[in-house]
N, C-alpha and C positions, 0 to 999 in steps of 0.2 A: 685772463686768468684770474682766479680769485679764490679766497677761502670760502667755505660754506657757512662760516661763523660771522655774524654781523660786526663784531668787534674788531675783526681782522680783514674786513673787505677792501680797504684801501689799496690802490694799485702798488705793486712791489716789484722789484727787479729780481729775476730768477737767474743767478750766476751758476747754476748746476745744470747738468745735462740729464742727470738721472736721480729721480727721488722715488724709492719704493717705500710704502707705509704697510706696516704689518700690525693690525689691531686684533683685539680679542679680549675675552675676559680673564680673571685671575686663574692662573694654572693652565691656561690654554697651550703655553709653549711659545710665546711671542718672542721672547728673548733668544731661545735656543734657535728658532727658525730664522730670526733676524740675523744672527751671527753667521749662520750657514749661507744665507742669501748674499750677505756683504762679502763673505769669502769668495763665493761663487762669481760675483760680478766685480771683484776686486775694487771695492769702494769702502767708505767708512761706514761704521754701525754706531748708532747712538740710541739711547733710550730716553724717554720723557723723564723716567726715574733719575737718569744721570743729570738731567737739567734740575730736578727737584733737589737732588743732593748739593747741586752747585749753589742754589738759592739758599739752602740752609747754611751752607759754608760762608756765603756773602753776608748772611744776617748773623753769623757767629753762633748758630745753633746746630744741633745734631738733627738727624732725620726724624726722630720720635718727637722732639720738641716742635719742629715745624709742623708736622703732621697734626699735633695737638691744637696748633694755633692757626693752622691754614683756613683760609676763607676764600671768597670768590676772587679777590685780587691775587692771591698766590696761585691759584689755578690759571687765572689769565696770564700771569707772568711766566709760569711754566709753558703754557701754550704759545705765547708770544715768542720766547726763547727758542722753542722747538721749531717754530715756523721760520724765524730768522736763520737759524743754523742749517736747516735743511735746504733754504734757498741759496745758501752760500757755497755748498760743495755736494758732489755726487755721494749719495748715501742711502742707507736702509735705516728707517726710524720704527722702533717699536713702541707702542703706546696703546692706550685705550682710545684715543681721539685723533691721532695724527691724520688720519685720512679726512676727517671733518675739518681740522684746523687747516691743512694744506690745500684741501679742495682740488680745483683744477690745476694746481701746481704740481701736484703728485703725478708721476708717470703710471704708476702701478699702485693699486690699492687691495691689499689682501686682508681678508678677515678669517681667523682661525678660532676654532672652538673644540670643545669636547664635552661630553656629558658631564654633570656636575659630580658625579661619583668619580670618574676618572681624573677630573681636575682636582678633587679633594685628595686622592691618592697621591698625585704628583706633588701637591703643595706639602702634604704631610711628610713625604720622603725629603723634599728639599729643606724644609724648616724643622725636621725632626720633632714633629708633633704628632698627636693621634690623628686618625683619620676624621673622628668626630670634631675635633677642634678645628681641623682644616675646613671641614664642610660648614661649620658655623662662621668662620671667618670669611669664607667665600661668599656665603650666602648674604651676609651683612655688607660685605665689601661691594658685590655686584648690585644689591639694592640701594645702597648709599650712593654709589657712582651713577646709577640709572636716574635716581632723583636729583642728584646735583646737575648732572649734565642737562636734564630737562629744565631745571630751574634756571641755571645760569645761561644756558645757550638755546634752549628750545629744541634739544636734540633727542630724538627717540633711538637710543642705542641698539634697540632690537631691530631697527630698520636696516636691512642689508643691502638696499638698492644702489648705494653709492659705490660698492665694492665690484672690482673687476672679477675677483675670485673669492668664493666663500668655501672653506674646506673644514669639515669635521674630521678631526684626527683621533677620535676616540679609539678606533681600532687600528690605528697606523703607528708603527714604530718610527723612531726618529728618521732612520734612513729611508724607509718608505715614503714619509713625508717629504723629505729632501727631493727624492726622485720626482714625485708629482710636481712639486714646486719647480724644480729645474726644467721639466718638460714644458710646463706652462710658460716659464720665462723665456725659454728658447723660442717658443712659438710667438709669444707676444712682443718681445724685443727683437726678434730675428737675429738672434745670436748665432 
């Protein structure tokens, strides 16, 4: 077993029986789906965003300050802590890169997405901003992330080959998506 990312390829002990990774771009619904899956499987749920907030607290900063000062070492620390936490207990991890970071340690790797207009509508509602502002933020964030992950790790985040399931939820409600995922996990994990 190993990570798909060179910096994390050393052999590690996996003390968990089940790790589910849910990845996707901004506004795809990673956190919502991950919380549902964790409840469905009765395991912990955490987000790489939680890890980022923990690092900010460790450094005596708020999230905005750390975001402004973040560099490759910050990203590596988030990913390293995500890997360590996931290997330590049964869990569902939501992030943009957890499937890449965990590699073959992950038991199930799911990628969810939606068209950019739908994602912008979701972000606008969640963050109480205009759809146009949300669209600009998403486009910039997606572009920045794509460039950063390529630069730091040599990862093409558009490559979906590593995922066990890719789901476009543009036209699915939250409950419909949950049913699709539940059916998939029942078959995959023989629940």
